[in-house]
N, C-alpha and C positions, 0 to 999 in steps of 0.2 A: 824889615828895616832896611833890608840892601838896596830894595827897589826905590826908596825915597830920597835915598842919598844920589846927589847929582856928579860928584867929579870920580873920576876914576881912582886917582889914589889915595883919595879917604876911604871909598869903597875897597881898595885893594888893604887896607891897612886895618879895615874892622872885620873885613874876610879871615887875616892872619892871624889878627889877635884871638877872634873866638873860634880859631882852628889849633892854635897853640896852647900845650898843655905848660903848666909851670910845677915843679916839682920842687917844694922846699922842705928841708929836714932841720928847719931850723925849733929849738925848743922852745920857744913861743906859740908858735901853732901847734907841737904835739900836744903841749899841755893846756890848750885852750877847749874848755869843755865842749860837746857838740850840745846843740839845741834837742831839747826835747820834739819829736816832732808827733806822738801818740806813739801807740801798742803800733807794732809791725803787722802791717794789712798782711794776711797769709793769702792769697790767691787759692780759691777752689779750684780743683779740677772740675772741669764739666762733664758731667754724667752723659756719656756717650749714648748714640742711638739705640745702640744692641742694649746696654745697662738699662736704660730708661725703658726699651720694651721688655724686659724680661721684669723689673720692678711692675710695669703696669699688668702685664699679663699675669702676676701672680697677686697683685692687689685683685682684680679683675675676677680671677678666679677663687682667691678666698671668698669674698662678696658674692659673686654665684653659690659659690660652695652655703656660706651660712644661709644667704634666701633660699635654698632648694632644702636644706636641712629644717629650715622654720618649717615650710610649708609641708613636708615629708612629716615633722611630728604632729602639727596640725591635722593630717591627713589620717594619722595613726589614730589619733586621740579620736575622730570622729568615727572610724571605723570599726575602732574598741567601743564607742558608745553604740554602736548599730549592732555589734555582738553581743554585747550584753544584753539589751533589748529584745535580742530574737532568742537568746537562751532565757530571758525570763518569761517571753513569751511561749516559750516551746516547755517551760517547766509547768506552766499554767494548763497548756494543752494536756501534757501527760497526766497531770492532776485529776482532769475531767475524764480522760479515758481510763484511769484510773479508777474512778468511782462510777463509772458505764459499765467497767468491769466486774466490780463487785456486785453490784445491781441485775447484770445478767445473771451472774452464781448464783445469786439468792431467789433468782425465777427460775432457774434450773434447779435448784434443790425442792422448791418448792413444787415443780411439775415434775419431779421424780417423786416426791412424794404423793402427790395426785394420782403416776401412773401405777405405783407401787399401793394404792387402797382404791384404784380402779378395777375393773374387770375386764378381762381381754376380749376382743370382739366375738372370736369362735365360743367364748362362756356364753358372752349376750347371746347371739346367736341362738345358739342351744337350750337357753331360757326362754327365749322367747317362741320358739318352738314347743317346747311344753307346756307354756301359759297358755299357748292356742290351743292344744290339744286340751287342756283343762277347762278352758272357756268352753270349746266346742264340746265336749263332755257333759258340763253342766247345762249347756243349751239344750242338748238333748235332752238332759234330764226333767229340764224344765217344761220342753214341749210333751216329753210324756207325762209329766204330772199336772200337766194342763190338759190335756185328752183326758186323764182320768177323772179329774175335778169334773170336767166338762159330760163325761158317761153319767158322774153320780148327780148331777145337777138332772140331767135328763131324766134318769131312773125316778129322780125325784119328782119331777114335774109330772110325771106319769104317772105316779101312786097318788099325788094330790089330785089327779084330775079324776083318776078312777075312785078315790074316794070322795071326792066331792058328788060325784053322780051316783054313788051309790051310798046306799044309807047301811049303818052298821048298827045293828042291835046290840 
């Protein structure tokens, strides 16, 4: 405003009047109601760089922690499921092994019963030798009997031949 005024005296009076303050204590001005300009504007303190850094760090840390906890829980559930599957598979294989052990025990029991019922090898070889001796003895007797029968046949043929050539009266 002062720049637009051209005369120096007016300019001086405008500048001086604007810098002068008038103090009045008249009852009229004191009792005059003040105009309502709205609620008083409370100026917020700006968050400083240090406080903003701390808040940002805490926010980022809590976000990263919750993300890590979520993934850790998910990984734990997967590992738990895999472990449960392994336990179930181990249980099935243990049952199979138990069944095989029962079968083996039954076969061993049958084998022991057969072993008890069977003849030992020494006894078998001794019995074999005895049977061979008996067979050889029977064979010799058979051959002796055969020679004896052959001799009787020869004698009989001789007699029949002699009688057929000689007449008996």
